[in-house]
N, C-alpha and C positions, 0 to 999 in steps of 0.2 A: 199719589202726588198731592202736594199741598195746594190749597186754593186760597188766595192767589199763589202762583208758583214764585218762589224766591230763589235767589242765587246763594251759593255757599262758597265763600272765598272766591268770588268772581266767576263761578261756574254754575251752569244750569244743571238740574237733575235730568237724567235720561232713563228711558226704559231699556233694559238690557235685552239684546237679541243674540242668541247663539254665543253667549259669553262676552259680547262686545258692548262696551259702555256707550259708545256713540256709533251705532251701526251704519247710519247713512253717511256720516263723515268718513268712515272706513270704506264704504262702497264707492263714494264719489272720489276718494283718494285713489282707489284702485282704477277708476276710469281714467284719471290723469296719468297714472303709471302706464296703463295700456296705450294711451295716446302717445307717450314718449317712446314706448317699445315699438309701436307701429311706425312712428316717425323715423326712428333710427333704422329700421329695416328699409324704409323708403330711401333714406340717405345712402345706405350701402348699395341699393339697387340703381339709384339714379345719378349719383355723383362718383366719378371715377376715383380710384384710390390715389392717383397721382395729384389730384387737385389739392392745393395748399390749404383750402378752408375745410376740407372734409374732416380732418382730425379735430378741429375746434368744434364743429357741429356734433360730432360723435361724443365729444367730452361733455357738451351741453346736455345731450341725452342721458349720459351716465349720471350727471349731477341731478337731473330730473328724476331718474329712477330711484336714486338713493333718497332724495328728499321725500318722494311720495311713499316710499317704503317705510321710512321713519314716521311719516304722518299716519299710515295705517296702523303701525304698532302703537303709537301714542293714543290714538282714538279707540283702540281696542282695550288698552289698559293704561290709565292715567297714573303714572308714578313719576317721581322726580327725575329718574334717569331717562324714562321714555320721553318725558317732556323736553329735557335738555337735548336729546338726540333729534327730536322733531325741530326744535329751534335751530340747532346747528345745521341740520340738513337744509332747512329752508333758507337760512342765512347764507350758506355756501352756494346754494343754487342762485340766489339773487346776486351775490358778488360775482359769480362766474358769468352771469348774464350781462353785468356791466363790463366785465373784461371782454366778453365776446363782442359787445357793441363797439368797444374801442378798436378791437382787432379788425372787425369787418368794415366799419366806417372809415377808418384810417388806412385800411389795407396793410396792416402790420404783418399779415401772413406772407406777404411778398418779400419780407426781410426776415433773410434768414435770422387772525386776532387771538391774544392769549385766552385759553379756556377759562371761563368764569368759575368761581368757587361754587361748591354745592349749595344750592339754596336750602337753608335749614328750616325755614318756617313758611307758613302760607303767605305771610306779608312779604317775605323776601322773594318768594316765587312770583307773586303778583308784580313786584317791582321789576324783577328780571324779565318777566313777560312784557311789561310796558317798554323797557329799554330795548329789548329785541325788536319789538314791533316798530319803534321809532327809528332805529337804525335801518331796518329793512325798507321802511317807507322812504327814508332819505336817499338810499342807494337806488331804490326803484324809481323815484322821481327823476334823478339824473339820467338813468337809463332810458326812461320813457321820453324825456325831452330830446335825447340824442336820436332815438329812432324816429320820433315824430319829425324832427328837423331834417333827418336823412330822407324820409318819405317825401316831404314837401319839395326839397331840392331836386331829388331824382324825378319826381312826377313832372315838375315844371320843365325839366330838361328833356325827358323822353316821352311824356304824355302817354304812358302805358299804365293801365289801371292797376296792374299787380305791383307797381313800384309804390303805390300808396298803401299797400297791405299793412306794413308795420305800424303806420299811424292809426289805421282802423283797428288793428289788434290791440294797440295801446288803449284806445278809447273803450273797447269792449272790456278789457281787464279793469279799467278804472270803474266802470259801471258795476262789474262783478264784485270788486273790492268794496264798493259802497254798501253792499249788503251787510258787511260787518258793522256798519254804523247803526243798523236797525236793532240788532241785539235783542230779539224778542224771545220769550220762552218757547221751547221746542214744541212743535205741533204734535199732539198725541204722545209727547215725551220722546219723539224720534228725530224730527227735522227742525233744525234751527238755522239762523242766518249764516253761521260759520259753515255748516254743511252745504248750504246753497251756494256760498262763495266757491267752495271746492267744485261743485257741479258747474258753476259758471266759467271755470277756467279750462274745461275739457276741450270745447270747440276751438278757442283761440290757440291752444297748444297744438292741435292738429293742423290748424290753419298756418301756424308759424313754420312748421316743417315744410308745408307746401311753398311758403315764401322762400325759405332757404334753398330748396331745390330749384325753384324757378330762377332765383337770383344767380345761383351758380351756373345753371345752364346758359343764362344770358351772358355771364362772364366768359364762359368757354366759347360761345358763339362769337363774341366780340373779338376775342383773341385770334380766332381762326380767320376772321375777316381782315384783321391787321396783318396776319401772316401772309 
């Protein structure tokens, strides 16, 4: 390792472990994959197949599995193609998250982007990375505002602590994402701010599935009372 550690084309150098270029980003990506996998199994066990929201929640899980699979592959081997799949997977997951917010908040369940050209140079890859991050942030902000507003309105109406969970999860994710702003050289060539961001999203992912289940169970109970 050079001292001081310097970036090469916007990327920090890492110590390889078991052939992985960024081993802890791979590991923490796997933790997120496992959180989605476990959450989907809970959805299947806790939400009846006839409920109109279940298919949307399961699709959210599949997008999450795909996104974190591509993340594991990219952080194992950083090539132009693995980088693009990582970006596309993350972008698709964020876009579906916005779609899910619209469906759930507006209860649309009750009623029945061109691929970019191959980045040819490090400069182009860096520009593509910046544009991808900016678009994800924009969509994420809209989604976060929707869920935060949804939490505030429902909590004021029902005064149940779990109705505030989406807003609390959003706050957690914002704090986790802020780690990206630190952008420090990897500790011992292994753990950097990006990998810690991946670690920071594991708990809110599991918590999110708990909210989806609780919210659906409450919806089922309210319909039974009306019936």
